MMTF fields as JSON, N, C-alpha, C and O atoms, coordinates in Angstrom:
{
  "mmtfVersion": "1.0.0",
  "mmtfProducer": "UNKNOWN",
  "numBonds": 291,
  "numAtoms": 292,
  "numGroups": 73,
  "numChains": 1,
  "numModels": 1,
  "chainsPerModel": [1],
  "groupsPerChain": [73],
  "chainIdList": ["A"],
  "bondAtomList": [4, 2, 8, 6, 12, 10, 16, 14, 20, 18, 24, 22, 28, 26, 32, 30, 36, 34, 40, 38, 44, 42, 48, 46, 52, 50, 56, 54, 60, 58, 64, 62, 68, 66, 72, 70, 76, 74, 80, 78, 84, 82, 88, 86, 92, 90, 96, 94, 100, 98, 104, 102, 108, 106, 112, 110, 116, 114, 120, 118, 124, 122, 128, 126, 132, 130, 136, 134, 140, 138, 144, 142, 148, 146, 152, 150, 156, 154, 160, 158, 164, 162, 168, 166, 172, 170, 176, 174, 180, 178, 184, 182, 188, 186, 192, 190, 196, 194, 200, 198, 204, 202, 208, 206, 212, 210, 216, 214, 220, 218, 224, 222, 228, 226, 232, 230, 236, 234, 240, 238, 244, 242, 248, 246, 252, 250, 256, 254, 260, 258, 264, 262, 268, 266, 272, 270, 276, 274, 280, 278, 284, 282, 288, 286],
  "bondOrderList": [1, 1, 1, 1, 1, 1, 1, 1, 1, 1, 1, 1, 1, 1, 1, 1, 1, 1, 1, 1, 1, 1, 1, 1, 1, 1, 1, 1, 1, 1, 1, 1, 1, 1, 1, 1, 1, 1, 1, 1, 1, 1, 1, 1, 1, 1, 1, 1, 1, 1, 1, 1, 1, 1, 1, 1, 1, 1, 1, 1, 1, 1, 1, 1, 1, 1, 1, 1, 1, 1, 1, 1],
  "groupList": [{"groupName": "MET", "atomNameList": ["N", "CA", "C", "O"], "elementList": ["N", "C", "C", "O"], "formalChargeList": [0, 0, 0, 0], "bondAtomList": [1, 0, 2, 1, 3, 2], "bondOrderList": [1, 1, 2], "singleLetterCode": "M", "chemCompType": "L-PEPTIDE LINKING"}, {"groupName": "LYS", "atomNameList": ["N", "CA", "C", "O"], "elementList": ["N", "C", "C", "O"], "formalChargeList": [0, 0, 0, 0], "bondAtomList": [1, 0, 2, 1, 3, 2], "bondOrderList": [1, 1, 2], "singleLetterCode": "K", "chemCompType": "L-PEPTIDE LINKING"}, {"groupName": "VAL", "atomNameList": ["N", "CA", "C", "O"], "elementList": ["N", "C", "C", "O"], "formalChargeList": [0, 0, 0, 0], "bondAtomList": [1, 0, 2, 1, 3, 2], "bondOrderList": [1, 1, 2], "singleLetterCode": "V", "chemCompType": "L-PEPTIDE LINKING"}, {"groupName": "ARG", "atomNameList": ["N", "CA", "C", "O"], "elementList": ["N", "C", "C", "O"], "formalChargeList": [0, 0, 0, 0], "bondAtomList": [1, 0, 2, 1, 3, 2], "bondOrderList": [1, 1, 2], "singleLetterCode": "R", "chemCompType": "L-PEPTIDE LINKING"}, {"groupName": "PHE", "atomNameList": ["N", "CA", "C", "O"], "elementList": ["N", "C", "C", "O"], "formalChargeList": [0, 0, 0, 0], "bondAtomList": [1, 0, 2, 1, 3, 2], "bondOrderList": [1, 1, 2], "singleLetterCode": "F", "chemCompType": "L-PEPTIDE LINKING"}, {"groupName": "ASP", "atomNameList": ["N", "CA", "C", "O"], "elementList": ["N", "C", "C", "O"], "formalChargeList": [0, 0, 0, 0], "bondAtomList": [1, 0, 2, 1, 3, 2], "bondOrderList": [1, 1, 2], "singleLetterCode": "D", "chemCompType": "L-PEPTIDE LINKING"}, {"groupName": "ASN", "atomNameList": ["N", "CA", "C", "O"], "elementList": ["N", "C", "C", "O"], "formalChargeList": [0, 0, 0, 0], "bondAtomList": [1, 0, 2, 1, 3, 2], "bondOrderList": [1, 1, 2], "singleLetterCode": "N", "chemCompType": "L-PEPTIDE LINKING"}, {"groupName": "ALA", "atomNameList": ["N", "CA", "C", "O"], "elementList": ["N", "C", "C", "O"], "formalChargeList": [0, 0, 0, 0], "bondAtomList": [1, 0, 2, 1, 3, 2], "bondOrderList": [1, 1, 2], "singleLetterCode": "A", "chemCompType": "L-PEPTIDE LINKING"}, {"groupName": "ILE", "atomNameList": ["N", "CA", "C", "O"], "elementList": ["N", "C", "C", "O"], "formalChargeList": [0, 0, 0, 0], "bondAtomList": [1, 0, 2, 1, 3, 2], "bondOrderList": [1, 1, 2], "singleLetterCode": "I", "chemCompType": "L-PEPTIDE LINKING"}, {"groupName": "SER", "atomNameList": ["N", "CA", "C", "O"], "elementList": ["N", "C", "C", "O"], "formalChargeList": [0, 0, 0, 0], "bondAtomList": [1, 0, 2, 1, 3, 2], "bondOrderList": [1, 1, 2], "singleLetterCode": "S", "chemCompType": "L-PEPTIDE LINKING"}, {"groupName": "CYS", "atomNameList": ["N", "CA", "C", "O"], "elementList": ["N", "C", "C", "O"], "formalChargeList": [0, 0, 0, 0], "bondAtomList": [1, 0, 2, 1, 3, 2], "bondOrderList": [1, 1, 2], "singleLetterCode": "C", "chemCompType": "L-PEPTIDE LINKING"}, {"groupName": "GLY", "atomNameList": ["N", "CA", "C", "O"], "elementList": ["N", "C", "C", "O"], "formalChargeList": [0, 0, 0, 0], "bondAtomList": [1, 0, 2, 1, 3, 2], "bondOrderList": [1, 1, 2], "singleLetterCode": "G", "chemCompType": "PEPTIDE LINKING"}, {"groupName": "LEU", "atomNameList": ["N", "CA", "C", "O"], "elementList": ["N", "C", "C", "O"], "formalChargeList": [0, 0, 0, 0], "bondAtomList": [1, 0, 2, 1, 3, 2], "bondOrderList": [1, 1, 2], "singleLetterCode": "L", "chemCompType": "L-PEPTIDE LINKING"}, {"groupName": "GLU", "atomNameList": ["N", "CA", "C", "O"], "elementList": ["N", "C", "C", "O"], "formalChargeList": [0, 0, 0, 0], "bondAtomList": [1, 0, 2, 1, 3, 2], "bondOrderList": [1, 1, 2], "singleLetterCode": "E", "chemCompType": "L-PEPTIDE LINKING"}, {"groupName": "PRO", "atomNameList": ["N", "CA", "C", "O"], "elementList": ["N", "C", "C", "O"], "formalChargeList": [0, 0, 0, 0], "bondAtomList": [1, 0, 2, 1, 3, 2], "bondOrderList": [1, 1, 2], "singleLetterCode": "P", "chemCompType": "L-PEPTIDE LINKING"}, {"groupName": "TRP", "atomNameList": ["N", "CA", "C", "O"], "elementList": ["N", "C", "C", "O"], "formalChargeList": [0, 0, 0, 0], "bondAtomList": [1, 0, 2, 1, 3, 2], "bondOrderList": [1, 1, 2], "singleLetterCode": "W", "chemCompType": "L-PEPTIDE LINKING"}, {"groupName": "THR", "atomNameList": ["N", "CA", "C", "O"], "elementList": ["N", "C", "C", "O"], "formalChargeList": [0, 0, 0, 0], "bondAtomList": [1, 0, 2, 1, 3, 2], "bondOrderList": [1, 1, 2], "singleLetterCode": "T", "chemCompType": "L-PEPTIDE LINKING"}, {"groupName": "TYR", "atomNameList": ["N", "CA", "C", "O"], "elementList": ["N", "C", "C", "O"], "formalChargeList": [0, 0, 0, 0], "bondAtomList": [1, 0, 2, 1, 3, 2], "bondOrderList": [1, 1, 2], "singleLetterCode": "Y", "chemCompType": "L-PEPTIDE LINKING"}, {"groupName": "GLN", "atomNameList": ["N", "CA", "C", "O"], "elementList": ["N", "C", "C", "O"], "formalChargeList": [0, 0, 0, 0], "bondAtomList": [1, 0, 2, 1, 3, 2], "bondOrderList": [1, 1, 2], "singleLetterCode": "Q", "chemCompType": "L-PEPTIDE LINKING"}],
  "groupTypeList": [0, 1, 2, 2, 3, 1, 4, 5, 6, 7, 8, 9, 7, 6, 8, 10, 1, 11, 2, 12, 13, 13, 6, 11, 2, 14, 7, 4, 2, 12, 11, 13, 6, 12, 2, 15, 9, 16, 11, 7, 2, 6, 16, 5, 12, 2, 9, 2, 13, 2, 2, 2, 5, 5, 9, 12, 17, 5, 3, 7, 0, 13, 8, 12, 11, 9, 9, 14, 16, 13, 14, 13, 18],
  "groupIdList": [1, 2, 3, 4, 5, 6, 7, 8, 9, 10, 11, 12, 13, 14, 15, 16, 17, 18, 19, 20, 21, 22, 23, 24, 25, 26, 27, 28, 29, 30, 31, 32, 33, 34, 35, 36, 37, 38, 39, 40, 41, 42, 43, 44, 45, 46, 47, 48, 49, 50, 51, 52, 53, 54, 55, 56, 57, 58, 59, 60, 61, 62, 63, 64, 65, 66, 67, 68, 69, 70, 71, 72, 73],
  "secStructList": [7, 3, 3, 3, 3, 3, 3, 1, 1, 2, 2, 2, 2, 2, 2, 2, 2, 2, 2, 2, 2, 2, 6, 6, 7, 7, 3, 3, 3, 3, 1, 2, 2, 2, 2, 2, 2, 2, 6, 7, 7, 7, 6, 6, 6, 1, 7, 3, 3, 3, 3, 3, 7, 4, 4, 4, 2, 2, 2, 2, 2, 2, 2, 2, 6, 1, 7, 6, 6, 1, 7, 7, 7],
  "xCoordList": [107.453, 107.721, 107.028, 107.007, 106.463, 105.798, 106.41, 106.764, 106.526, 107.053, 105.95, 104.849, 106.257, 105.289, 105.61, 104.715, 106.867, 107.283, 108.59, 109.414, 108.761, 110.029, 110.535, 109.763, 111.836, 112.46, 113.641, 114.144, 114.074, 115.26, 116.5, 117.577, 116.33, 117.502, 117.308, 116.182, 118.405, 118.38, 117.92, 117.365, 118.133, 117.731, 116.214, 115.704, 115.494, 114.028, 113.507, 112.541, 114.14, 113.719, 113.897, 113.036, 114.982, 115.22, 114.306, 113.978, 113.897, 112.909, 111.585, 110.934, 111.185, 109.957, 110.039, 109.09, 111.157, 111.371, 111.213, 110.58, 111.784, 111.693, 110.266, 109.876, 109.482, 108.075, 107.33, 106.563, 107.554, 106.886, 107.296, 106.444, 108.585, 109.067, 108.617, 108.368, 108.51, 107.999, 106.55, 106.073, 105.861, 104.466, 104.3, 103.201, 105.377, 105.31, 105.339, 105.015, 105.726, 105.805, 107.268, 107.853, 107.868, 109.245, 109.339, 108.516, 110.341, 110.514, 111.986, 112.874, 112.212, 113.572, 113.764, 112.832, 114.979, 115.325, 116.162, 117.193, 115.707, 116.422, 116.949, 116.257, 118.164, 118.731, 119.53, 120.075, 119.619, 120.34, 121.824, 122.434, 122.402, 123.814, 124.045, 125.135, 123.04, 123.187, 123.381, 124.154, 122.685, 122.812, 124.248, 124.818, 124.831, 126.212, 127.225, 128.165, 127.052, 128.061, 128.083, 129.128, 126.937, 126.911, 127.134, 127.392, 127.038, 127.171, 125.986, 126.076, 124.883, 123.706, 123.124, 122.908, 122.875, 122.18, 120.778, 119.921, 120.548, 119.224, 118.446, 118.669, 117.53, 116.805, 115.726, 115.062, 115.54, 114.645, 115.278, 114.574, 116.599, 117.312, 117.504, 117.414, 117.768, 118.007, 117.156, 117.315, 116.252, 115.453, 115.705, 116.15, 115.41, 115.534, 114.116, 113.242, 113.894, 112.547, 112.441, 113.374, 111.286, 110.963, 109.961, 108.923, 110.285, 109.428, 109.035, 109.737, 107.873, 107.382, 106.886, 106.676, 106.702, 106.126, 104.724, 103.99, 104.368, 103.054, 101.919, 100.967, 102.012, 100.928, 100.789, 99.756, 101.816, 101.788, 101.591, 101.601, 101.412, 101.298, 100.16, 100.368, 98.964, 97.817, 98.043, 97.707, 98.6, 98.899, 99.935, 99.81, 100.951, 101.985, 101.383, 101.725, 100.5, 99.879, 98.967, 98.859, 98.321, 97.483, 98.34, 97.962, 99.489, 100.404, 100.908, 100.959, 101.278, 101.817, 100.717, 100.989, 99.482, 98.359, 98.312, 97.862, 98.782, 98.774, 98.8, 98.956, 98.647, 98.74, 100.182, 100.96, 100.563, 101.954, 102.352, 103.538, 101.382, 101.708, 101.971, 102.352, 101.777, 102.062, 103.553, 104.356, 103.936, 105.366, 105.867, 105.169, 107.038, 107.641, 108.722, 109.585, 108.696, 109.677, 110.653, 111.551],
  "yCoordList": [10.494, 9.968, 8.615, 7.802, 8.404, 7.134, 6.52, 7.218, 5.203, 4.456, 4.312, 3.853, 4.708, 4.532, 3.325, 2.745, 2.947, 1.769, 1.227, 1.966, -0.084, -0.744, -1.403, -1.966, -1.325, -1.865, -2.738, -2.694, -3.535, -4.348, -3.741, -4.336, -2.524, -1.854, -0.333, 0.166, 0.368, 1.829, 2.503, 3.601, 1.882, 2.495, 2.639, 3.717, 1.569, 1.627, 2.605, 3.326, 2.632, 3.547, 4.998, 5.835, 5.298, 6.668, 7.069, 8.246, 6.122, 6.412, 6.776, 7.74, 6.014, 6.298, 7.681, 8.462, 7.976, 9.291, 10.391, 11.413, 10.184, 11.165, 11.396, 12.537, 10.337, 10.467, 11.311, 12.203, 11.029, 11.794, 13.265, 14.151, 13.521, 14.897, 15.666, 16.869, 14.992, 15.639, 16.082, 16.985, 15.434, 15.756, 16.566, 16.641, 17.167, 18.091, 17.488, 18.166, 16.207, 15.56, 15.26, 14.358, 15.994, 15.697, 14.288, 13.892, 13.549, 12.168, 11.912, 12.622, 10.888, 10.53, 9.035, 8.253, 8.642, 7.232, 6.857, 7.47, 5.849, 5.363, 3.96, 3.12, 3.712, 2.371, 2.042, 0.943, 2.97, 2.631, 2.38, 1.55, 3.076, 2.865, 1.623, 1.052, 1.201, -0.006, -1.242, -2.135, -1.293, -2.443, -2.564, -3.655, -1.429, -1.452, -1.669, -2.447, -0.996, -1.06, -2.403, -2.833, -3.069, -4.379, -5.513, -6.645, -5.219, -6.268, -7.207, -8.339, -6.753, -7.61, -7.967, -7.102, -9.237, -9.683, -10.157, -10.283, -10.416, -10.82, -9.573, -8.992, -9.163, -7.93, -8.087, -7.113, -9.309, -9.472, -8.831, -8.432, -8.729, -8.146, -6.646, -5.896, -6.213, -4.796, -4.403, -4.949, -3.451, -2.967, -1.481, -0.782, -1.025, 0.378, 0.938, 0.444, 1.965, 2.495, 3.923, 4.718, 4.226, 5.602, 6.098, 5.477, 7.227, 7.776, 9.207, 9.927, 9.593, 10.964, 11.448, 10.655, 12.741, 13.312, 12.749, 12.498, 12.555, 12.002, 12.744, 12.124, 14.058, 14.866, 14.689, 15.043, 14.147, 13.97, 12.524, 12.209, 11.641, 10.208, 9.888, 9.184, 10.397, 10.095, 10.58, 9.878, 11.755, 12.294, 11.424, 11.154, 10.99, 10.132, 8.818, 8.339, 8.245, 6.98, 7.178, 6.298, 8.325, 8.647, 8.741, 8.23, 9.392, 9.54, 8.177, 7.895, 7.338, 6.022, 5.056, 4.042, 5.359, 4.555, 3.154, 2.23, 2.983, 1.646, 1.708, 2.775, 0.555, 0.461, 0.211, -0.298, 0.554, 0.37, -1.083, -1.383, -1.998, -3.406, -4.147, -5.317, -3.494, -4.15, -4.412, -3.495, -5.645, -5.913, -5.244, -5.236, -4.698, -4.032, -4.923, -5.394, -5.165, -6.035, -5.244, -5.817],
  "zCoordList": [34.449, 33.118, 32.978, 33.903, 31.791, 31.496, 30.246, 29.296, 30.271, 29.132, 28.087, 28.392, 26.852, 25.77, 24.904, 24.289, 24.851, 24.091, 24.641, 25.181, 24.492, 24.814, 23.542, 22.765, 23.344, 22.147, 22.517, 23.64, 21.544, 21.776, 21.132, 21.148, 20.553, 19.983, 20.005, 20.005, 20.024, 20.133, 18.853, 18.905, 17.72, 16.459, 16.4, 16.091, 16.693, 16.68, 17.716, 17.466, 18.872, 19.936, 19.491, 19.761, 18.827, 18.378, 17.223, 17.08, 16.41, 15.37, 16.024, 15.62, 17.029, 17.77, 18.412, 18.338, 19.031, 19.645, 18.601, 18.864, 17.424, 16.359, 15.902, 15.653, 15.787, 15.396, 16.423, 16.062, 17.695, 18.744, 18.698, 18.762, 18.588, 18.593, 17.343, 17.422, 16.196, 14.978, 15.159, 14.472, 16.092, 16.372, 17.649, 18.199, 18.121, 19.241, 20.624, 21.599, 20.732, 22.046, 22.368, 21.768, 23.3, 23.687, 24.276, 25.101, 23.844, 24.303, 24.61, 24.139, 25.406, 25.803, 25.627, 25.817, 25.262, 25.133, 26.343, 26.616, 27.061, 28.241, 27.997, 27.423, 28.431, 28.384, 27.149, 27.05, 26.19, 24.966, 25.224, 24.55, 26.175, 26.479, 27.328, 27.302, 28.075, 28.883, 28.017, 28.365, 26.896, 26.006, 25.522, 25.504, 25.128, 24.62, 25.732, 25.566, 26.863, 27.911, 28.62, 29.109, 28.679, 29.345, 28.371, 28.78, 27.084, 26.084, 26.11, 25.633, 26.658, 26.802, 25.449, 24.6, 25.263, 24.062, 24.416, 23.541, 25.683, 26.141, 26.522, 27.585, 25.649, 25.899, 26.957, 27.311, 27.47, 28.62, 29.843, 30.771, 29.851, 30.981, 30.82, 31.791, 29.602, 29.332, 28.13, 27.038, 28.343, 27.215, 27.026, 27.936, 25.835, 25.505, 25.515, 24.802, 26.319, 26.508, 26.001, 26.119, 25.438, 25.059, 26.09, 26.315, 26.715, 27.762, 27.428, 26.717, 27.975, 27.826, 29.178, 30.096, 29.29, 30.496, 30.71, 29.754, 31.969, 32.307, 31.62, 31.145, 31.566, 30.998, 29.487, 28.919, 28.829, 27.379, 26.959, 25.77, 27.943, 27.655, 26.688, 25.7, 26.963, 26.103, 24.673, 23.719, 24.523, 23.194, 22.484, 21.29, 23.216, 22.625, 22.136, 21.055, 22.924, 22.538, 21.325, 20.471, 21.257, 20.102, 18.839, 17.785, 18.953, 17.818, 17.362, 16.165, 18.319, 17.977, 17.568, 16.924, 17.934, 17.499, 18.048, 17.37, 19.296, 19.878, 21.387, 21.981, 21.994, 23.453, 23.857, 23.05, 25.088, 25.513, 25.685, 25.824, 25.678, 25.887, 24.583, 24.61, 23.448, 22.184, 22.042, 22.213, 21.734, 21.535, 20.265, 19.251, 20.309, 19.163, 18.593, 19.334, 17.306, 16.656, 15.845, 15.229]
}
């Protein structure tokens, strides 16, 4: 699994997941429950990540139209 985007909230991460899945790329959101369960407000410690299978990484990045290092606001 490869990370295609990191977010500071689960809503944005799930929107990203939805865009990928609408375009035929299965995606998963990791860490969304950690933010709530730990009460973390510092997203430098806990981030919400959207991941895809290694074989679909390039396609996912094409769909999102950006590099994985771009900060998401």
